[in-house]
N, C-alpha and C positions, 0 to 999 in steps of 0.2 A: 491337741486343744483340750484342756480340762473341762469337764462338765460337772454341774451341780444338779444332782437328782433330787426332786421335790416329791415327797410322799403325801398324797391327798387322802385324808381319813382321820379317824380318831386315834389319839395317843392313849394307850391303856396304861395306867399307872397303879391299877388296883383300886380298891375301895378307899375312899378318903373319910377320915373321922372328924375333919375340921368342921366347926360350926357353920362356917360360911358355905362350904360345899353342901352341908346338910340343908342349910336354909335355901340355897339355890335349887336344890333338887325338890325340895318341898314346894317351892313357889312355882317351878316350871310345870306348865300344864302338859299332860300326856298327848302325844301326836297320834293321829289316826294312821291306819295301815297304808292307805293310799299315798299319804305324804311321804312316809318312810321309803316306799318303793320308788317314788319319783326322785328323791334325793340320791338314792343308791345308783340309779341309772345315770344321773348327772355326774357323779364321781367317776364312774367307769368310763364315760365318754371323754372326760377331761384327761384321764390317765392315758387313754389310747391316742388322743390328739397330741399330747406332749411327747409320747413315745415315737409317733410318726415324724414329728419335727426333728427329734434327735437323730433318728436314722437317716433322714434326708440330709441333715447337716453333715453327718459323718461321711455319707456317700459323696457329697459335693466336695468335701475336703480331700477325700481319697482320689476322686477323679481329677481334681486340680493338680494334686501331687503327681499322679500318673502322667498327665499331659506335660507337666513341667519336666519330669524325668525323661520322657520320650523326646521332648524337644532338646534337652541337654545332651542326650545320647546321640541324636542326629548331628548336633553341632560338633560334638567330640569326634564322631566318626568322620565328618567332613574335614576336620582339622588334622586327623591322623592319616588320612588318605594321601598316598604319595603318587607323584607322576612317574609312570613307568616308561623307560626307554631302553632300547637295545643297542649294544655296541659289538660290532663284528670285527674280528681280528684274524691275522694270518700267522702261521708258523707256531711250532710247539717248543719243547725243551725250555731253555732259559727265557726265551722271548715270550712264549705263551704263558709261562708261569708269571712273568712280570706283568703282562697285560691283565691277567685275572686278579693278581694282587692289587694292582692300581685301582681297578673297578671296585673291589671290595673296600679299599681304603676310602674311596670317594663316598660310597654308601654309608660308611661309618662316620664320615666327617660332617654330615648334615642329615636332616630328617624330612626333606621335602621331595627329593628325587631318588628313585631307585633304578640303578643300572644293572641290566643283565648282560654279562660278557659272554660271547659265544664264539668258539673256535670254528674257522671255516676252511682250513687246509692251507695250501700255498697261497702266495699273493695272487697268482693267476686265477686260482679256484675261488678265492674270495671275491675278486672283481666280477667273475662270471656269475656267481651266485647273487651278488648285489644287483647286477643288471637284470637278472631274471626276477628277483624279488621286487624290484622297482616296477617292472612291467606288470607284475601281479598285484601291485599296490600293497606289498607286505614287506617293504624294505626296512632295515634297521634305521633308527634315527641318526646314529653316528657310526661311521665306518672308516676304513683306511684305504687310500689310493696310493699305488706306486707313483712316484713323482713323475714318471713318464706318461701316466694315464690321466692325470688331472685335467688336461685339455680335453680329452675324450669325454669325460664325465661332465665337465662344465659346459661344453658346447652342445651336448646332448640334453642339457637341462636336468640332469640327475642330481647335481649337488648345488647347495645354496651359496649364493654370494654372501660372504661374511662381512663385507664392508660396512653395512648399516649397524651391525652389532659392535664393531670396532669403534665406529664414530660415536655411537650412543654411550658406550661405557668408557670412552677415552682410553681405550686399551693400548698399551705401549708396545709398539712393534719394533722400536729401536733396540730393544734388549735382545732380539733374535739375531743370530749370526748371519750376516749378509750372504755368506757362502752357502747357506741352506735355504734362503728365501727366494732364490731365482725361479723355483718351480711352484711357488705359491700363487702366482698371479696369472690370470688369463684375460687378455684384452683389457688390461689395466684394473681388473677387479680381483679382490682377494677371495679365493675359493678354498684355501686350505692353510694350515699352519704346520711347520715342521714337527714331526713326531719322532719316529724311530729312523734316524738318518745316519748314514755312514759314508766312508770313503774306502776304496780298496787300498790295502797296505801290503807290504811284503812281509810274509811270515818266514822265519828262518829257523832251522834246527842248528842252534849255535854250537852244539856239541860236534856236529858233523863239520861245520865251518872251521872250527878250531883244529880238528884233526887234519883237515886239508890245508892248513896253514893260512887260512883266510881271516880277514878282519871280521869279527862277529857283528860289527855294527852295520855291515851290509854294503852293497854296491851303490854308488851315487848316480851313475848314468848308464846308458845302454851299453857302452863299451865295457865298463866294469862288470855290468850284469852278465854279458857274454863270457867274460873271463871267469867269473864265479861258476857259471854253468859248466864250463869245460873242466875246471878243477874238481868239481863235485860229481861229475858223471863217471861212473865206472861200469864199463860194458858188462851187461848180464847181472849186475848187482844193484846199482843205484843210478838215478838220473838226477840232473840238476834241479829240474822242476817238472811237476805234473800240472798241465795247464789246459783245461777244457776250453773249447771255443766259447767266447763270451763277448757279446756286443758291448757290454758294460766296460770290459777291459780294453776293447778296441777303441772305444770313445776316449779313454784316458791316453792311450798311445798316440792317437791322432792329435789330441790337444797338446801333448808333449812335443810334437813336431810342428806346432804352431798352426795346425789346421782345424777344420770344423766338420761336423757331420752334416749340417744343413746350412744353407745360406742365411744371412741375417734376416731377410724378409720371409724365410721359410717357403719360398716359391719353388726351390729346387734343392737337390742334395749336393753336398760338397765332399763326401767321403771318398770319391774316386779321384780327387785331386792329389797333389804331390805328397802331402802329409799322410793321407790314408794309404796310398800305394807303398810308401816307404815303410810304414808300420807293418803292413801285411807281408811285405817282402822280408822284413826282419824276422817275423814269426816263421815264415816258410823256411828260411835258412836254418834257424834253430831246430826246427822239426826234422829237416832233411839230414842234418848232421847228428841227430840222435841226442841232442842236448836237452830237449824237452819231450815229454810224453803228452800226447793229445788224445785222451779217451773220448769216446762219443756215446750217444744214446742217453737214455733217461738216468742211468747210473753214473754219468760222467763226474758229477760233483762228489758222489759217494766214493768213487775210485780215487779221486784227488785227495780227499780227506784221509782215506785209508793209507795211501802211499806215504803221505806226510807223517801220519801217526806211527807207521811201522818202520820208518827210516828208509823206505825205498825211493823217496824223493826228499831232497834237502831243503827245498823252498817251495812256496806257493804264493800266488796272489789270492787274497781273500778279504772279505769285508771286515772292517773293524768291529762290526756288530757281533761277530762270532768269536771274539777274543776270549771271553770267559770260558767258553766251551773248550777251545783249543789249549788254553793254559791248563785246564783240568786234565786233558788227554796227555799233554807233555809231562805233567807230574806223575801220572800213572805209568807212562812208558819210560820214565827216568831220563829225560833229556831236557836241556835248557832251551826255552823258546824266546827268540828275540823278534822284534818288529822294526820296520824301517819304512821311510817314504818309498813310494814307487820310484824306480830310477828314471831320471829325466833324459830328454834328448836336447832339443834346442831351447826349450823352456821347462820350468818346473810347473807341472799342471796335473790335475786329477779331476775326475768327475765325482759328484756326490749322488748316491742312490738312497733307496729306502722308501719309507712311506710317510705320507702326510695325513693328518686327521681331518675329516670332512663331515659336513652335515648334509643329510639327504634333503632335497628340495620338496616343496609341497606340504610341509608340516603345518599344523595349526599353531597359533601364537604360543599356547602353553607348552607344546612340545618343542617348538623352536627355542624358547627361552631356556628350557631344561637342557636341551642339547648343547646350547652355547655355554651354559654354566659348566657342563661336564668337559667341554673342549677347553675352556679357560683353565679349569683345574688340572686337566691332564698335561697341559703344556706349561704349567707354572714352574717356577724355579725348583721347588722342593721335589716335585714329581720328576723333573728332568734329571736331577741328581740321582734319585732312586733308580730310574731306568738305566742311566749310564753306568752306574756302579754295578748293576746286576747283569748287564748284557755286554757292554762294550760299545753301544750306540753313542754317538757324539752328543755332548750337551748342546742343545740348540740355543740356549741363552747364555750371554756373557756372564750374567749374575750367577748362574749355576756353576760355571767353570771357576768362579772365584771363591766358592764356598770352602770352608775348612774340610768338609767331607771329600770333595774332589781333589783338593791339594794333598790330603792324606793318602788317597787312592793312588795318585800319580807318584808319590814318594815310595809307597809300598810296591806298586806294580807300574814301573815306568813305561811298560808296553802300551798302556792305555793312553798315554799322552801323545803318542805318535800320530794317531788319527786326528786328534784335536789340533796339533801343531800343523799338520798337513792341510787342514781346512782352509788356511789362508790362500791356498792355491786352487781351491775348488771352483769348478765351473758348473753351471746348471746343465742338466741334461736336455736334449731337444724336446720342445713342447708343441709339436704339430699333432693335430688330431689323428693323422695317419701314421704317426711314428711307431706305435706298437706293431703294426704290420710291416713297417719298413725294417724294424729290428730283425724280424724273421728272415727277410730278404738278405740283409747284411750277413747274418749268421750262416745262412746257407752258402753264400759266396765264399766266406772265410773257410768253411769246412771243406768245400770242393777244392779250393786252392791248396790247402794243406795236404789233402789226400792224393791229388793228381800232380805228379811231378811236372807234366807238360802244360799245366794251366798257369798262365802268368797272372800275377796280382792285378795288373792294370786291366787286362781283358775281363777278368772275373768281376772287378768292381765296376767297370763301365757297364757291363750287362745288368748288374744289380741296380745301378743308378738309373738306367732306363726304366726298369719296372717301378722303382721307387718314385720317380718323377711323375709317372702316370697317376699314382695314388695321391700325390700332393696336389695335382691339378683337378681332382674330382671335386 
């Protein structure tokens, strides 16, 4: 604000010689000393008064400006403040790298929400940590559940029903592949969306198959599968397949025989019926004749992967999610890797495993909305394409599978398309709250049957069924 400074006092211009000035000076009567002193005091008072006014005006203006700046600063700070949420995930390598990259991409795509992605170990470790954190009221806003654990988390009140968000946003669920949606619902409510999902497929060392005179496209049924194992097994050198005990694989074999693990109403188990017994009897036969190797313990999966990589096993059943990793290993080891459907029995069938993305329950509205925005983004077409092409997990959306990127990937690496094509035969995994515990009972029964020659499959599965039914009835 410009100011006009006024000087009160006499202007000195020197002596004037003009007649008028001389005349005025001559006619002006001389003032007394008292009068001059009073006038001087008046001038000084006026100068001080004006100075005080000017200082006050400046301070007022400065104060107003400071208040305005402070207010603007607070408003800007509030605008720039982001909602912070955490995302917990399992597994490392390509899978962990992809999770971290997706979270980073989400943060860069908008400026309202910031997601911190944190690795929590294996899927079992992730779920145990999530349960502990929920009890301590320190759980992440978004996490992953194994598709067999969703009922456990939903019925325990740990994860949020997503139905209201879907209805509010008119979120299109029809684009998700039905083969992956079976484990998303609990009691008719949507608690999760497919995220990193897969099916087991047959991995084959095509170089070894060709040397044995076998068709490198792989066996189509159990009978052909057994023939392949016999042709590929060379005592003391190679085995047809290294196959650790896996409830996941057992589920697929039971489904291929037309059977089920649980009854439709989930009131009892059904794995000890004909299809389950025949599947386990087939495995026992292959193990007894030395056509498959069945490693045990915590390193069983590691042994399987090493045997396949080093050419000590010609085939293995493995998740389609690990395809990128195993293609890299095959390239390093100098052999050709082919993939195929799991061989069928009475029907073509397979189960779908992996993780679904979920929201923790009990969040405030702001956190809920932020978590839902992140879940929507992570399961969108573009992110599905990215995840599939970087890992081998299946595209959960039809629209993702039809993109130029996925078509180009299938053309360059047809091994990726096998899991996707097999998805048409996928069945949901059992969704009982007790099923994670039942899986351990089944696994133990299978292991004991394969290790003990005198233990019959029917007897082992009947004993396991008795224990499992008790859990279902609790």
